[in-house]
N, C-alpha and C positions, 0 to 999 in steps of 0.2 A: 275399234281396237287396232289401229294401225301399228302401234308399237308393241303389240302382244308378243310376237315371236322374238323380237329383240330383247324384251324384258325377261322372257323366259330363260334365255341363255346368260343373263347378267348375273354376276356373282354378287351376293349380298355384301354390302360394305359396312353399313351401320354408322352411327355417330359415336365416336369415343366420348366418354363422359368428360375427359380432360379437354377435348375440343369444345364441348358445349360450355364448360366453365370459362375457357379462354374467350369464346365469342361473347358470352354474357358480360364479362368485365370490359372487353373492348367496346361493345355496343353501349354499355352504361356510361363509360368514359366519353364516348363520342356524343351521346345524348347530353351529358353534362356540359361539354364544350359548346355545342350548338345552342343550348338553352341559355348558357351564360352570355354568349354573344348576342342573342336576341334580347336578353335583359338589359345589357349595356346599351345597345343601339336604341331600344325603345325608351329607356329611361333618359338617355341623352337627348333624344328627339323631344321629349316632354319636359326637359330640364328638371328632372325629378331626382334630386340628390338624396332625398330621404330613402327612396327605394334602393339606390346604389349602396348607401351606407348599411342598411339592414341586410341587403344581399351579401355584402362583403363579410359582415359578422356571421351570418348563417353559413356561408361557404367555409369560413375558418372553423366554425364549430363542426360542420360536416366532415371536414378533413380530419380534425382531431378524433371525432367519434369513429370515422372509418379506419384510421390507423389503429385505434384501440381494438375495434372489433375484428380487424384483420390480422391480429397476432397469430403466430403459428399454432399455438395450442387451441385457439378458438377456431382456426381453419379446420383442423383435424376433427374437432367436435361438430362442426357444421356439415361435414360430409359423412359422419359415422353412420347415421341412421339409414340413408339410402344405400350405402355400400353394404351394410349388414343385411338389408332386406333383399339384396340382389339375388336372383335365382341363377343357378348355373345352367349353361346351355352350350351346345357345340355348333349351333347355327344362329344366324342373325336374321332379323326381320327383312323381308324382301322390299320393304318400303325404302324409297330413295333417301339418302342422307340429308339432302336439301329440304325435303318435305318434313322430316323428323325435326330438324333444327328450326325450321320456320314455325312448326306447330308449337314449339316450346318458347321461342323468342319473340313472337309477334307482339306481346304486350309492351315490350320496350319501345318498339316503333310506334305503336298506337299512343303510348303516353308521351313520347317525344312530339308527335304531331299535334296532339291535343294541347299540351302545355305550350308548345311553340306558337300555335295559332292563337291561343288566348293571350300569350305573352306579348304579342304584337300590340294588343289593346291595353292589357293590364300587365306591365312588366313584372309585378310581384309574383304572379303565377309562374312565370318562367324561372324566376329567381329561386322560388321554393323547390320547384321540380329539379332544377339544376343541382341544388344542394343535395337533394335526396339521391339523384343519380350518381353524384360524386361520392357520397357516403357508401352506396352499394358497390361501386367499382373498387373503392379502397378496401372495403370489408371483405370482398370476395377474392381479392387479388392473389392470395396464397392458397386457395382451395385446390387449384390445379396441382401445385407442388405436393400437397398432402395426398392427393389421389395417386399421383405418380409414385410417391414413396411406397404406398401400400401395394400398388401394382407390381413394382419391382421386388418388394419383399416377398409377396405371395406368388409371384409368377403367373399372374392373371391379368386380364384387361376388362374394364367395365365399359359397357355400351348402353346408350339411352334407348329405351323402348318407345315406340310411337305412342303418342297420347296427347291429351289436351294440356295446355298450359294452366288450365284451371283445376287440374287434378294433381295429386302428389306425383312426383317424379318416380318412375320405375326404371330400374337398371337390370341388365343381365351381365353375368360374369362368364368370360370365356377363358379356357386354359391356354397355355402355350407361350405367353409373353415371358421372355427371359431365358427360355430353354437354349437359345442359340447365342446368348451373351455371356461374356466372362464376368463374374462378380467383381464389383469395384475392389481395387487393391490387389488383384491377382493378375499376373501376366498372362497373355494369351498363350494357348498351347502351341507347340512348334508345328510347322507345316509337315504334312506327311512326307516320308522319304520316297524318292522317285525310283 
């Protein structure tokens, strides 16, 4: 336990739910890009125009579905349940933010590696996975804004509780966000007189 005393004095930081949502969208978009590149390179190597045509159709469908599922009303519905179930606390988990985020996001990396590895030999696998990752990135792109709107409205902040990616997401709600901010549309107060 070489880092025991250093960790004991460390302030708990937590992972804001908005940051987890942003990381999820960016990782899914990165996965889609990498898998699409593997698909194109592997299909071109094999001179497989059928796979490329099917991949292009699937990616177009994934974009359309992702935009449809990513509408603002659907984004708010997508985060409603975890936000409603969040328990209120005044302290955050002492676990490092990196460990919490990795514990939630590792399936994206594993799926990218598996689909990418298989896609080198079977480009269709990478094409399907790329379309799915694209769909998820587009469908989740507005969830962060929905959570920010609720945080600003209620003057709270939501943080991710440590846990497995294989279990439902658990959040905690902390007070205080917005207490030091001027509401939108209102001028800031004048500076104190000297």
